[in-house]
C-alpha positions as CSV (number, residue, x, y, z in Angstrom):
1,M,-6.5,-1.0,23.6
2,K,-2.9,-0.2,22.5
3,I,-2.0,-1.5,19.1
4,L,1.5,-1.9,17.7
5,V,1.4,-1.8,13.9
6,I,4.3,-3.4,12.0
7,N,4.6,-2.8,8.2
8,C,7.7,-4.5,6.9
9,G,9.5,-4.1,3.7
10,S,12.5,-6.1,2.6
11,S,14.9,-3.8,4.5
12,S,12.6,-1.5,6.4
13,L,10.1,-1.5,9.2
14,K,7.4,1.2,9.6
15,F,5.6,1.2,12.9
16,L,2.7,2.9,14.7
17,I,1.6,2.8,18.3
18,A,-2.1,3.7,18.6
19,S,-4.7,3.7,21.3
20,M,-7.9,2.3,19.8
21,D,-11.3,2.0,21.3
22,P,-13.7,0.5,18.7
23,E,-16.7,0.8,21.1
24,T,-16.6,4.6,21.2
25,T,-17.0,7.4,18.7
26,G,-15.5,10.8,18.2
27,D,-11.9,12.1,18.6
28,D,-11.1,9.8,21.5
29,R,-11.8,6.7,19.5
30,E,-8.3,6.5,18.1
31,V,-5.2,8.3,19.2
32,C,-1.8,8.0,17.5
33,L,0.8,7.8,20.2
34,A,4.0,7.3,18.2
35,R,5.2,6.3,14.8
36,G,8.4,5.9,12.8
37,I,10.5,3.9,10.4
38,I,13.7,2.0,10.5
39,E,15.4,1.9,7.1
40,R,18.3,-0.2,5.7
41,I,17.9,-3.1,8.1
42,G,20.9,-5.4,7.9
43,G,23.6,-2.8,8.4
44,V,23.9,0.7,9.6
45,S,20.3,1.7,9.7
46,L,18.5,5.0,9.7
47,L,16.0,5.3,12.6
48,T,13.2,7.9,12.7
49,F,10.9,8.0,15.7
50,Q,8.3,10.5,16.7
51,R,5.9,10.8,19.6
52,E,2.7,12.6,18.9
53,G,3.2,16.3,19.3
54,K,7.0,16.0,19.8
55,P,10.0,16.7,17.6
56,V,11.1,14.0,15.2
57,L,14.2,12.0,16.4
58,R,16.6,10.7,13.8
59,H,19.8,8.8,14.3
60,A,21.8,5.9,12.8
61,G,22.6,2.6,14.4
62,Y,23.3,-1.0,13.5
63,I,20.1,-3.1,13.1
64,A,20.9,-6.7,12.2
65,D,17.5,-8.0,11.2
66,H,13.7,-7.5,11.6
67,E,13.7,-9.0,15.1
68,A,16.3,-6.5,16.2
69,A,14.2,-3.7,14.5
70,V,11.1,-4.8,16.4
71,R,13.0,-5.0,19.7
72,R,14.5,-1.5,19.0
73,V,11.0,0.0,18.4
74,I,9.7,-1.3,21.7
75,E,12.8,-0.3,23.6
76,W,12.4,3.2,22.2
77,V,8.7,3.5,23.0
78,D,9.4,2.3,26.6
79,S,12.3,4.7,27.2
80,A,10.6,7.7,25.5
81,N,7.5,7.5,27.6
82,P,6.6,4.3,29.6
83,T,2.9,5.4,29.7
84,L,2.6,4.7,26.0
85,V,2.7,1.0,26.8
86,Q,1.9,0.6,30.5
87,G,4.1,-2.0,32.1
88,G,6.5,-2.1,29.1
89,M,6.0,-4.7,26.5
90,S,3.0,-6.3,28.3
91,G,1.0,-3.0,27.8
92,I,0.6,-3.8,24.0
93,S,-2.8,-5.3,23.6
94,A,-2.2,-6.6,20.0
95,V,0.0,-6.4,17.0
96,G,-1.2,-5.7,13.5
97,H,0.9,-6.8,10.5
98,R,0.6,-5.7,6.9
99,V,0.6,-8.7,4.6
100,V,0.7,-8.0,0.9
101,H,-0.8,-11.2,-0.6
102,G,-3.6,-13.1,1.0
103,G,-4.5,-15.3,-2.0
104,E,-8.0,-16.6,-2.2
105,R,-8.2,-17.7,1.4
106,F,-7.7,-14.4,3.2
107,T,-10.4,-11.8,2.3
108,R,-10.6,-10.1,5.8
109,P,-8.2,-9.4,8.7
110,T,-7.3,-12.6,10.4
111,I,-5.9,-13.5,13.8
112,I,-2.5,-15.1,13.3
113,D,-1.8,-18.7,14.3
114,E,0.5,-21.4,13.0
115,S,-1.9,-22.3,10.1
116,V,-2.2,-18.7,9.0
117,T,1.6,-18.3,9.1
118,F,2.0,-21.4,7.1
119,S,-0.6,-20.2,4.5
120,I,1.2,-16.8,4.2
121,D,4.5,-18.6,3.7
122,S,2.9,-20.8,1.0
123,L,2.0,-17.7,-1.0
124,E,5.6,-16.6,-1.3
125,Y,5.8,-17.9,-4.9
126,I,3.2,-15.4,-5.9
127,A,4.6,-12.4,-4.0
128,P,8.3,-13.3,-3.5
129,L,9.3,-9.6,-2.9
130,H,6.6,-8.9,-0.4
131,N,5.3,-11.8,1.7
132,P,8.7,-12.8,3.1
133,P,9.3,-9.4,4.8
134,S,5.8,-9.7,6.4
135,L,6.6,-13.1,7.7
136,A,9.9,-11.8,9.1
137,G,7.9,-9.1,11.0
138,I,5.5,-11.7,12.3
139,H,8.3,-14.0,13.6
140,A,10.2,-11.0,15.0
141,A,7.2,-9.7,17.0
142,R,6.4,-13.2,18.3
143,A,10.0,-13.6,19.4
144,V,10.0,-10.2,21.2
145,L,6.5,-10.2,22.7
146,G,5.9,-13.9,23.2
147,S,2.8,-15.9,22.5
148,S,0.4,-14.1,24.9
149,V,0.0,-11.0,22.7
150,P,-2.5,-11.7,19.9
151,M,-1.4,-10.7,16.3
152,V,-3.6,-9.9,13.3
153,A,-2.7,-10.1,9.6
154,V,-4.3,-7.3,7.5
155,F,-4.1,-8.1,3.8
156,D,-3.5,-5.7,0.9
157,T,-5.5,-8.0,-1.4
158,A,-8.6,-8.1,0.8
159,F,-9.9,-4.7,-0.4
160,H,-10.2,-6.1,-3.9
161,A,-12.1,-9.3,-3.0
162,T,-15.2,-7.5,-4.4
163,L,-13.8,-7.5,-8.0
164,P,-16.5,-8.9,-10.3
165,E,-15.3,-11.9,-12.3
166,R,-15.2,-9.9,-15.5
167,A,-12.4,-7.9,-13.9
168,S,-10.7,-10.5,-11.9
169,R,-10.4,-13.4,-14.4
170,Y,-7.8,-13.8,-17.1
171,A,-8.6,-15.2,-20.5
172,I,-6.8,-18.5,-20.0
173,P,-8.2,-22.0,-19.8
174,H,-10.8,-22.0,-17.0
175,E,-9.3,-25.2,-15.5
176,L,-5.9,-23.6,-15.1
177,S,-7.4,-20.6,-13.3
178,L,-9.2,-22.8,-10.8
179,R,-6.4,-25.3,-10.3
180,H,-3.7,-22.6,-9.5
181,G,-5.8,-19.7,-8.3
182,I,-4.7,-17.6,-11.2
183,R,-6.7,-14.4,-11.1
184,R,-6.3,-10.7,-10.6
185,Y,-6.0,-10.1,-6.8
186,G,-5.0,-6.5,-6.7
187,F,-2.7,-4.8,-4.1
188,H,-2.3,-1.5,-2.2
189,G,-5.7,-2.3,-0.8
190,I,-4.9,-1.0,2.7
191,S,-3.9,2.3,1.2
192,Y,-7.1,2.5,-0.9
193,Q,-9.2,1.7,2.2
194,Y,-7.7,4.7,3.9
195,L,-8.1,7.0,0.9
196,L,-11.8,5.9,0.5
197,S,-12.4,6.5,4.2
198,R,-10.7,9.9,4.1
199,Y,-12.5,11.0,0.9
200,C,-15.9,10.1,2.4
201,S,-15.0,12.1,5.5
202,L,-13.8,15.2,3.6
203,T,-16.8,15.3,1.2
204,K,-19.5,14.0,3.6
205,T,-20.1,11.2,1.2
206,P,-21.5,7.9,2.5
207,R,-19.2,5.0,1.6
208,E,-21.8,3.2,-0.4
209,G,-22.2,6.4,-2.5
210,A,-18.6,6.8,-3.4
211,T,-17.6,6.4,-7.0
212,L,-13.9,7.4,-7.7
213,I,-10.6,6.5,-9.2
214,A,-7.5,6.5,-7.0
215,F,-3.8,6.3,-7.8
216,H,-1.2,5.0,-5.4
217,L,2.0,6.2,-7.1
218,G,5.4,5.5,-5.5
219,N,8.1,2.9,-6.1
220,G,5.1,0.5,-6.5
221,C,2.2,2.0,-8.5
222,S,-1.4,1.0,-9.0
223,A,-4.8,2.4,-9.8
224,V,-8.3,1.4,-8.6
225,A,-11.8,2.0,-9.7
226,V,-14.3,2.2,-6.8
227,K,-18.0,2.1,-7.4
228,G,-20.6,2.2,-4.6
229,G,-17.7,2.1,-2.1
230,V,-16.1,-1.1,-3.3
231,S,-13.3,-2.0,-5.7
232,I,-14.6,-3.1,-9.1
233,D,-11.2,-3.0,-11.0
234,T,-7.6,-2.5,-10.3
235,S,-4.3,-2.4,-12.3
236,M,-2.2,-4.9,-10.4
237,G,-3.1,-8.5,-10.9
238,F,-2.0,-12.0,-10.0
239,T,1.2,-10.4,-8.6
240,P,2.2,-6.7,-8.0
241,L,4.0,-6.7,-11.4
242,E,1.0,-6.0,-13.6
243,G,-0.3,-2.6,-14.5
244,L,1.4,0.8,-14.3
245,V,5.1,1.6,-14.8
246,M,6.8,1.5,-11.4
247,G,10.2,2.3,-9.9
248,T,11.8,-1.0,-11.0
249,R,8.8,-3.0,-12.2
250,S,7.7,-3.1,-15.9
251,G,4.0,-3.1,-15.4
252,D,1.9,-4.3,-18.4
253,I,4.0,-6.2,-20.9
254,D,3.3,-8.7,-23.7
255,P,3.6,-12.2,-22.0
256,A,5.6,-13.5,-25.0
257,V,8.5,-11.2,-24.0
258,F,9.1,-13.6,-21.1
259,S,9.7,-16.7,-23.3
260,F,11.5,-14.5,-25.9
261,L,14.1,-13.5,-23.2
262,V,14.5,-17.0,-22.1
263,R,15.4,-18.1,-25.6
264,E,17.3,-15.1,-26.9
265,E,19.2,-14.1,-23.7
266,G,19.6,-17.6,-22.3
267,L,18.0,-16.5,-19.0
268,S,16.1,-18.8,-16.6
269,A,12.5,-18.0,-15.7
270,E,13.7,-16.7,-12.3
271,E,16.2,-14.4,-14.0
272,V,13.5,-13.0,-16.3
273,E,11.3,-12.3,-13.2
274,Q,14.3,-10.5,-11.7
275,V,14.6,-8.3,-14.8
276,L,11.0,-7.4,-14.9
277,N,10.7,-6.8,-11.1
278,K,14.0,-5.2,-10.3
279,R,15.7,-3.9,-13.4
280,S,12.7,-2.4,-15.4
281,G,10.3,0.4,-14.8
282,L,11.7,3.9,-14.4
283,Q,15.1,2.5,-13.6
284,G,15.3,0.4,-16.7
285,L,13.8,3.0,-19.0
286,S,16.0,5.9,-17.8
287,G,19.2,4.0,-17.0
288,Q,19.6,6.7,-14.3
289,S,17.2,6.3,-11.3
290,R,14.0,4.9,-10.1
291,D,13.3,8.1,-8.1
292,M,10.9,10.4,-9.9
293,R,12.5,13.5,-8.2
294,D,15.8,12.7,-9.8
295,L,14.2,12.1,-13.2
296,L,12.3,15.3,-13.2
297,E,15.5,17.2,-12.5
298,R,17.4,15.5,-15.3
299,E,14.8,15.0,-18.1
300,R,15.4,18.4,-19.7
301,Y,19.0,17.3,-20.5
302,N,18.5,13.6,-21.1
303,P,16.1,12.3,-23.8
304,R,16.0,8.8,-22.3
305,V,15.0,10.2,-18.9
306,H,12.4,12.3,-20.5
307,L,10.9,9.3,-22.2
308,A,10.8,7.4,-18.9
309,V,8.7,10.1,-17.3
310,E,6.5,10.4,-20.4
311,I,5.8,6.7,-20.5
312,F,5.1,6.7,-16.7
313,C,2.5,9.4,-17.1
314,Y,1.0,8.1,-20.3
315,R,0.4,4.7,-18.8
316,A,-1.4,6.2,-15.8
317,K,-3.5,8.4,-18.1
318,K,-4.6,5.3,-20.1
319,Y,-5.8,3.7,-16.9
320,L,-7.6,6.9,-15.9
321,G,-9.5,6.9,-19.1
322,A,-10.2,3.2,-18.9
323,Y,-11.6,3.4,-15.4
324,L,-13.7,6.4,-16.3
325,A,-15.3,4.2,-18.9
326,A,-15.7,1.2,-16.6
327,L,-17.4,3.4,-14.0
328,G,-19.5,5.4,-16.4
329,G,-17.9,8.5,-15.0
330,A,-16.5,9.3,-11.5
331,E,-17.1,11.9,-8.8
332,A,-13.4,12.2,-7.9
333,I,-9.8,11.3,-8.6
334,I,-7.4,10.8,-5.7
335,F,-3.6,10.9,-5.9
336,S,-1.5,9.3,-3.1
337,G,1.8,7.6,-2.5
338,G,5.3,9.2,-2.6
339,I,4.9,10.4,-6.2
340,G,1.2,11.1,-6.1
341,E,1.5,13.2,-2.9
342,N,4.6,15.1,-3.8
343,S,4.8,15.6,-7.5
344,P,2.6,18.4,-8.9
345,E,4.3,17.9,-12.3
346,V,3.3,14.2,-12.6
347,R,-0.3,14.9,-11.4
348,A,-0.6,17.6,-14.1
349,R,0.8,15.4,-16.9
350,I,-1.6,12.6,-16.0
351,C,-4.6,14.9,-16.0
352,E,-3.5,17.0,-19.0
353,G,-5.9,16.7,-22.0
354,M,-8.7,15.1,-19.9
355,E,-10.9,18.2,-20.0
356,W,-13.2,16.4,-22.4
357,C,-14.3,14.1,-19.6
358,G,-14.6,16.8,-17.0
359,V,-11.1,16.7,-15.4
360,L,-9.6,20.1,-15.0
361,L,-6.8,21.0,-12.5
362,D,-6.3,24.3,-10.8
363,P,-2.5,25.0,-11.4
364,L,-2.0,27.0,-8.2
365,P,-3.3,24.5,-5.5
366,N,-1.7,21.7,-7.5
367,K,1.7,23.4,-7.4
368,E,1.3,24.2,-3.7
369,L,0.0,20.9,-2.4
370,I,3.1,18.8,-1.7
371,G,2.8,16.1,0.9
372,Q,-0.5,17.8,2.1
373,E,-4.1,17.0,1.9
374,G,-6.4,19.1,-0.3
375,E,-8.3,19.6,-3.5
376,I,-6.5,20.5,-6.7
377,S,-9.3,20.6,-9.2
378,S,-10.6,23.8,-10.8
379,E,-14.0,25.2,-9.9
380,N,-15.1,24.4,-13.4
381,S,-14.0,20.7,-13.2
382,R,-16.9,18.3,-13.2
383,V,-14.7,15.7,-11.5
384,R,-13.1,16.7,-8.2
385,V,-9.4,15.9,-7.8
386,F,-7.7,15.4,-4.5
387,V,-4.3,14.8,-3.0
388,I,-4.6,12.6,0.1
389,P,-1.5,11.4,1.9
390,T,-2.1,7.7,2.7
391,D,-1.9,6.2,6.2
392,E,-1.8,2.4,5.9
393,E,-0.7,2.0,9.5
394,L,-3.8,3.7,10.8
395,I,-6.1,1.3,8.8
396,I,-4.1,-1.7,10.1
397,A,-4.6,-0.4,13.7
398,R,-8.3,0.0,13.1
399,E,-8.7,-3.5,11.5
400,T,-6.6,-5.1,14.2
401,A,-8.7,-3.6,17.0
402,A,-11.9,-4.6,15.3
403,C,-10.7,-8.1,14.7
404,I,-9.6,-8.6,18.3
405,M,-13.0,-7.2,19.6
406,Q,-14.9,-9.4,17.2
407,A,-13.0,-12.5,18.4
408,A,-13.6,-11.6,22.0
409,V,-17.4,-11.3,21.4
410,S,-17.5,-14.6,19.4
411,S,-15.8,-16.4,22.3
412,L,-18.5,-15.3,24.9
413,P,-20.9,-18.0,26.0
414,P,-24.4,-17.7,24.6
415,T,-26.9,-15.8,26.8
416,G,-30.4,-16.7,27.7
């Protein structure tokens, strides 16, 4: 079964072509055939394609929209090696899509039909920055591949469907929560699903025995507390705005600031949301950049930049301490995402001063592990600390294959 994975951002499209066989075990069960990304969709785009075991190909070209991006991906795969998708486009067995917000309805991967598409669209008001790109990818794939190729939606929120009510509910009138579905949903769930799976594989830990804290740190940032292999708390909430400081998002903030800005700045509710989502976080604090690499280079000479980095790390440390308390201790801490995987300095600052609870980094492996998988904790650390580069696309491929297989089995006539 060949799966095309599409992971759309507002102006980007990540893809993976994988051969998946859920009925077998071992190394032949899943094979990554090709992957890549198209960035800056809507103009002169940057295209990065790579077949497994081959050099990376990079070039620029005009990509008008997500449909054109999907078409370009399939054209490249066909031209690079037709055996990747036997018979061209018809060789793709199914398409898996990352969808950020599934609301209360979608708590597992779901085959996409018109009602599912409608429901994803209806959740745009909760995730206005994220669900529209997912829908664009769904419509684009349908336009290119036609209706005969099944598609599956894999939801970021599904991993956190296990949150107990004490973690998922807000302290607002109960009737309002029920009427509008206002609760903590959590995000980055696909990434956390991969990190949990990889941690269990590395440490030979059964999933049901895994108790850990993971950080997905990038332009979007979050943390999760996992106990017994399931999410019991997470930093993002009703929307991806809550929690840690992010690239352009504020994270936790007094809700009264919202109405204060409406009154004092004469902003509309939509404009305040724009401020908190697109003009805050590292960008707003520093006034320089949302890119942690830039900020670390400049902080020595710019007090405002230094403060932005300090607040970012301090907020993450607070969540680390809170989740250690919620879990009653953890076996491991995992760093992932663009910052978590590539910034030894940020990892060190978050863990600094946490020796009292058994967290002690080894400076040498922490410094050396950039974009690579490995352990960075000291031999004397009671809590193991890992860097694990995430692979959302692989999880989407797995979930898509399993969903299609399950649907096929369910459609078989009863025997006997």
